[in-house]
C-alpha positions in Angstrom: 0.0 0.0 0.0 1.1 3.6 -0.4 2.1 5.6 2.7 3.5 9.1 3.0 5.9 10.4 5.6 8.0 13.4 6.4 11.5 12.5 5.4 13.2 15.9 6.0 12.1 19.4 6.8 9.0 20.3 4.6 9.6 17.2 2.5 6.9 14.4 2.3 7.7 11.3 0.2 5.3 8.6 -0.8 6.5 5.0 -0.2 5.2 1.5 -0.7 4.8 -0.5 2.6 3.0 -3.6 3.7 -0.7 -3.5 4.2 -1.5 -4.0 7.9 -3.5 -6.9 9.3 -6.3 -6.3 11.8 -7.2 -7.8 15.2 -10.5 -8.4 17.0 -12.3 -5.2 17.4 -10.7 -3.6 14.4 -11.6 -2.8 10.9 -9.4 -2.4 7.8 -10.3 0.9 6.2 -9.4 1.9 2.7 -8.8 5.6 3.2 -10.2 7.9 0.5 -10.1 11.4 1.9 -7.5 13.2 4.0 -7.3 16.7 5.3 -4.6 18.9 6.8 -4.8 20.3 10.4 -2.9 23.3 11.6 -1.4 21.2 14.4 0.1 18.8 11.7 1.9 21.9 10.3 3.1 23.5 13.6 4.2 20.4 15.4 5.6 18.2 12.6 5.7 19.5 9.1 6.6 23.1 9.7 9.5 23.2 12.1 13.0 22.0 11.5 13.5 19.1 13.8 16.8 17.6 14.9 18.3 15.4 12.2 17.8 12.2 14.1 14.0 12.7 14.1 13.9 12.1 10.3 12.4 10.2 8.6 9.2 10.4 10.8 6.6 7.6 11.2 4.7 6.5 8.2 1.4 8.2 7.8 2.3 11.3 9.8 1.4 13.9 10.4 -2.3 13.5 9.7 -5.3 12.7 11.9 -8.2 13.8 9.7 -9.0 10.8 7.5 -12.1 8.9 6.3 -12.7 5.9 4.0 -14.6 2.7 3.5 -14.4 -0.6 5.5 -13.0 -3.4 3.4 -12.5 -6.0 6.2 -14.2 -6.1 9.7 -13.5 -8.0 12.9 -15.9 -5.8 14.8 -19.5 -6.4 15.9 -20.2 -2.6 15.5 -19.1 -2.0 11.8 -19.6 -3.9 8.5 -17.8 -4.1 5.2 -18.9 -1.3 2.9 -19.7 1.3 5.5 -18.1 4.7 5.4 -16.3 6.0 8.5 -14.1 8.7 9.9 -11.2 7.1 11.8 -8.9 8.5 14.5 -5.3 7.3 14.1 -3.9 6.0 17.4 -0.8 7.6 19.0 1.2 4.3 18.9 0.5 3.4 15.3 0.9 5.0 11.9 -0.5 8.4 11.0 -3.4 8.8 8.7 -1.4 9.4 5.4 -1.7 5.8 4.3 -3.9 3.8 1.9 -5.2 1.3 4.4 -5.7 1.9 8.1 -6.4 -0.6 10.9 -9.0 1.3 12.8 -10.1 0.5 16.4 -13.9 0.4 16.7 -13.7 2.8 19.6 -12.0 5.3 17.3 -14.4 5.1 14.3 -17.5 7.2 13.5 -20.0 5.9 11.0 -20.8 8.3 8.1 -24.0 8.2 6.1 -24.0 6.6 2.7 -25.2 9.8 1.1 -23.1 13.0 0.5 -19.6 13.9 -0.2 -17.1 12.1 2.0 -14.8 15.2 1.4 -17.3 17.2 3.4 -18.2 14.6 6.0 -14.5 14.3 6.9 -14.7 17.9 8.3 -17.0 16.7 11.1 -13.8 15.5 12.7 -12.3 18.9 13.5 -15.6 20.6 14.0 -16.6 17.7 16.3 -13.7 18.4 18.6 -14.9 22.0 18.7 -18.4 20.8 19.6 -16.9 19.1 22.6 -15.3 22.4 23.7 -18.6 24.3 23.2 -20.3 21.8 25.5 -17.9 22.9 28.3 -19.0 26.5 28.0 -22.3 26.1 29.8 -25.2 28.4 28.6 -24.3 30.2 25.3 -27.8 31.8 24.9 -27.6 35.5 25.0 -23.9 35.6 25.8 -21.1 37.6 24.1 -18.4 35.3 22.7 -15.0 36.3 21.3 -13.1 33.8 19.2 -9.3 34.3 18.7 -8.4 32.8 15.4 -10.6 32.1 12.4 -8.9 29.0 10.9 -11.1 25.9 10.5 -11.2 25.5 14.3 -12.0 29.1 15.0 -14.7 29.2 12.3 -16.2 26.0 13.8 -16.4 27.8 17.1 -18.0 30.9 15.4 -20.6 28.7 13.5 -21.5 26.7 16.5 -21.9 29.5 19.1 -23.8 31.6 16.6 -26.2 28.8 16.1 -26.4 28.1 19.8 -27.8 31.6 20.4 -24.9 33.8 21.3 -25.8 37.4 21.4 -22.6 38.8 19.8 -20.0 36.6 18.1 -16.7 38.6 17.8 -14.2 37.0 15.3 -10.5 37.9 15.6 -7.9 37.1 12.9 -5.1 38.9 11.1 -6.2 37.6 7.7 -9.2 39.5 6.2 -10.4 36.6 4.0 -10.7 34.5 7.2 -12.7 37.3 8.8 -15.1 37.3 5.8 -15.6 33.6 6.4 -16.3 34.3 10.1 -19.1 36.7 9.0 -20.5 34.1 6.6 -20.6 31.6 9.6 -22.3 34.0 12.0 -19.9 36.5 13.4 -21.5 39.7 14.2 -18.3 41.7 14.5 -14.8 41.2 13.3 -11.4 42.5 14.5 -8.1 42.4 12.6 -5.2 42.6 15.2 -2.8 43.9 12.5 -5.0 47.0 12.1 -6.9 47.4 15.4 -6.1 47.1 19.1 -8.0 44.0 20.1 -8.6 45.0 23.7 -9.9 48.4 22.7 -12.0 47.1 19.9 -13.6 44.4 22.1 -14.4 46.9 24.8 -16.1 49.1 22.3 -18.2 46.4 20.9 -19.3 45.1 24.3 -19.8 48.6 25.9 -16.8 47.9 28.1 -18.1 44.6 29.6 -15.7 42.4 27.4 -16.8 38.8 26.5 -18.8 36.4 28.7 -16.9 33.6 26.9 -13.5 34.1 25.4 -12.1 31.3 23.1 -8.4 30.7 22.3 -8.4 28.9 18.9 -5.2 30.3 17.3 -2.6 28.1 19.0 -0.3 31.1 19.6 0.7 32.8 22.8 -0.6 36.2 21.6 -4.0 34.6 21.1 -4.0 33.0 24.5 -3.2 36.3 26.3 -5.7 38.2 24.2 -8.3 35.6 25.2 -7.5 36.0 28.9 -7.6 39.8 28.6 -10.9 39.6 26.6 -12.9 37.8 29.3 -15.3 39.8 31.5 -15.1 39.6 35.2 -15.8 36.1 36.4 -16.3 35.1 32.7 -14.9 32.0 31.0 -11.8 31.4 28.9 -12.0 28.3 26.7 -8.5 27.0 25.7 -8.5 24.9 22.5 -5.3 25.9 20.7 -2.1 24.0 21.3 0.4 26.7 22.1 3.2 27.2 19.6 6.7 27.9 20.9 10.3 26.7 20.9 10.8 23.3 22.3 11.5 23.4 26.1 9.9 26.8 26.4 6.7 27.6 28.2 4.1 30.2 27.2 4.1 33.4 29.3 0.8 34.6 30.7 0.3 38.1 32.1 -1.2 37.1 35.5 -2.5 40.6 36.3 -5.5 39.9 34.0 -6.2 36.6 35.8 -6.2 38.4 39.1 -8.2 41.4 38.0 -11.1 39.7 36.2 -10.8 36.2 37.8 -12.1 34.2 34.7 -12.7 30.5 34.9 -10.0 28.8 32.6 -11.3 25.8 30.9 -8.7 23.8 28.9 -10.6 21.5 26.4 -9.4 18.5 24.4 -11.9 16.2 22.9 -9.2 13.6 22.2 -8.4 13.5 25.9 -12.1 13.6 27.1 -12.4 9.8 27.6 -14.7 9.6 24.6 -12.6 10.6 21.6 -15.3 9.7 19.1 -18.7 10.7 20.6 -18.5 14.4 19.9 -17.6 13.6 16.2 -20.7 11.3 16.0 -22.8 14.2 17.4 -21.4 16.5 14.8 -22.2 14.0 12.0 -25.8 13.9 13.4 -26.1 17.7 13.4 -24.8 17.9 9.9 -27.0 15.2 8.7 -30.1 17.0 9.9 -29.0 20.3 8.4 -28.1 22.2 11.5 -24.6 23.2 10.1 -22.4 21.7 7.4 -18.7 21.8 8.4 -18.0 20.8 4.8 -18.5 24.3 3.7 -15.0 25.0 5.0 -13.5 22.8 2.2 -12.0 25.3 -0.2 -9.5 23.1 -2.0 -9.4 19.6 -3.4 -6.3 17.8 -4.6 -4.9 14.3 -5.2 -3.0 12.4 -2.6 0.0 12.3 -4.9 0.2 16.1 -4.3 0.4 15.8 -0.5 3.5 17.9 -0.3 2.0 20.7 -2.2 -1.1 20.4 0.0 0.9 20.9 3.2 2.8 23.8 1.6 -0.4 25.5 0.5 -2.0 25.1 3.9 1.1 26.4 5.8 1.5 29.4 3.6 -2.2 30.3 3.4 -2.1 30.2 -0.4 -5.2 31.1 -2.5 -7.3 32.0 0.5 -7.3 28.4 1.8 -9.4 27.3 4.7 -9.4 23.6 4.3 -7.7 21.3 1.7 -9.0 17.7 1.2 -7.0 15.1 -0.6 -8.4 12.2 -2.5 -7.2 9.2 -4.3 -9.4 9.2 -7.4 
């Protein structure tokens, strides 16, 4: 089977490796769609790692993948069903032709519709989990730091959940336009405006009841903490980017002054890594919101290196690129 892996900085090569066998409780899935996540870029593809870390594992870095079951040793899933599968930490990544999926890490996808859209229920499902930790959203002011696919998912979900104001923050204007399309009532570009001042003006000085860090960068985290109203909530989703061995600095005066509740969220570490993705699939299927709208680019798996470059460099107003093997 074919499998891609990072062999040197910003270099992905496709190789031929043995097709895996499956155990009880697993399914062999022929993967047909793959998508790139910002964490794949920042924590594997983008940085220059020590020489001894190359080549990286086969299939990495990718955890957004979907396909069709071709062999099953599971009582829950049958041959021919379409699924989203979450790669495990101790196995290959998702950039492979066939994946041995554990039944506890697979979500059934309906037979109808574009698999290239269904696959985006994976990232938006993790956001759904984070939103479930917010408590009541109805009538609340929510600010979202970052409008990549994760931030846009927050914007779409809280807008549909009844937020009063949804304030989208991002330095890229085309992403802010997507934020407005998904339900943002206000937008702030930090390259042009002072985020703190703009947020205070929008909320009449109150700041946000719920402040979301969805950028993955220290500036976004600190802006989220400063943006929360007194005794408000700060939802941390983004994995902080920084040099290895370094910690992210936080200005504690804002923690002490407004005393927000800090809520770190990780659907993958929730104890039910797949349930929130299943809920997102159900919501999409009934027409509540279609995360597949974020797919802006399609390409072939053979162009995987170009897809990662395009995503990293924000080329052609990209939001999400989905690879196929057709």
